[in-house]
C-alpha positions as CSV (number, residue, x, y, z in Angstrom):
1,L,131.8,1.8,-50.0
2,H,130.3,0.2,-53.0
3,D,128.8,-2.5,-51.0
4,E,127.3,0.0,-48.5
5,V,125.7,2.0,-51.4
6,E,124.3,-1.2,-52.9
7,K,122.7,-2.1,-49.6
8,C,120.9,1.1,-48.9
9,R,120.4,2.5,-52.4
10,V,119.6,5.9,-51.0
11,L,122.3,8.5,-51.2
12,D,120.4,11.5,-50.1
13,V,117.5,10.9,-47.7
14,R,114.7,13.5,-48.1
15,P,111.3,13.6,-46.4
16,S,108.7,12.0,-48.6
17,L,105.9,14.1,-49.9
18,T,102.3,13.3,-49.2
19,R,100.5,11.2,-51.9
20,A,97.2,12.9,-52.8
21,P,95.5,14.5,-55.7
22,Q,98.2,16.9,-57.0
23,L,96.2,20.1,-56.8
24,H,96.0,19.8,-53.1
25,L,99.8,19.5,-52.9
26,L,100.5,22.9,-54.4
27,Q,101.0,24.6,-51.1
28,E,103.3,21.8,-49.8
29,W,105.4,21.9,-53.0
30,A,105.6,25.7,-52.8
31,L,107.2,25.3,-49.3
32,L,109.1,22.0,-49.4
33,S,109.8,21.4,-53.1
34,P,109.9,24.7,-55.1
35,E,111.6,22.9,-58.0
36,K,108.6,20.6,-58.3
37,F,106.2,23.5,-58.1
38,R,108.1,25.3,-60.9
39,R,108.2,22.1,-63.0
40,K,104.4,21.5,-62.7
41,L,103.2,25.1,-63.2
42,R,106.2,26.8,-65.0
43,V,106.2,29.7,-62.5
44,D,107.6,30.3,-59.0
45,A,105.2,30.1,-56.1
46,E,105.5,33.8,-55.5
47,V,104.5,34.6,-59.1
48,F,101.6,32.1,-58.9
49,N,100.3,33.8,-55.7
50,K,100.6,37.3,-57.2
51,L,98.7,36.1,-60.3
52,T,96.0,34.6,-58.2
53,T,95.7,37.8,-56.2
54,L,95.4,39.9,-59.4
55,I,92.7,37.8,-61.0
56,Q,90.6,36.5,-58.1
57,A,88.1,39.4,-58.2
58,H,87.4,39.1,-62.0
59,P,83.7,38.2,-62.6
60,I,84.6,35.2,-64.8
61,F,85.7,33.4,-61.6
62,H,82.3,33.9,-59.9
63,N,78.8,32.7,-60.8
64,N,75.4,32.5,-59.2
65,L,74.7,28.9,-60.1
66,N,74.0,26.0,-57.8
67,N,77.3,24.4,-59.1
68,P,80.1,26.5,-57.6
69,Q,83.3,27.0,-59.5
70,L,86.6,25.7,-58.3
71,P,88.8,28.1,-56.3
72,V,90.7,30.6,-58.4
73,A,94.0,29.2,-57.4
74,V,92.9,25.7,-58.6
75,Q,91.6,27.1,-62.0
76,L,94.9,29.0,-62.5
77,A,97.0,25.9,-61.6
78,I,95.0,23.8,-64.1
79,F,95.5,26.4,-66.8
80,L,99.2,26.9,-66.2
81,N,99.8,23.1,-66.1
82,G,98.0,22.8,-69.4
83,V,99.8,25.5,-71.3
84,G,103.1,24.6,-69.7
85,H,103.0,20.9,-70.9
86,Y,102.1,21.1,-74.6
87,G,100.9,17.8,-76.1
88,N,102.3,14.7,-74.5
89,A,105.4,16.4,-73.0
90,A,104.7,14.9,-69.5
91,T,107.8,13.4,-68.0
92,T,107.7,9.9,-66.3
93,E,108.0,11.7,-62.9
94,D,104.9,13.8,-63.7
95,I,103.0,10.6,-64.5
96,S,104.2,8.8,-61.4
97,D,103.0,11.7,-59.2
């Protein structure tokens, strides 16, 4: 058994997640990797969606400039990631993503 494990080095095969800018992966993480979603934003996807719904109509997220703002969900994700990872508390897995 030891030799077989050494040959394959993979004990639990999981589908690999798409590599792309992380903000675009939020929906995928919410569905396929909720633990990663929680680790990144410090809330469950259901809570994140509810917060987005509650704040999306606020005027601070809308402007009449030629340079449009990012979508509310992206702004919220950036904020939650920032306040959830104080200082240099990023893990090696966060950096590798």
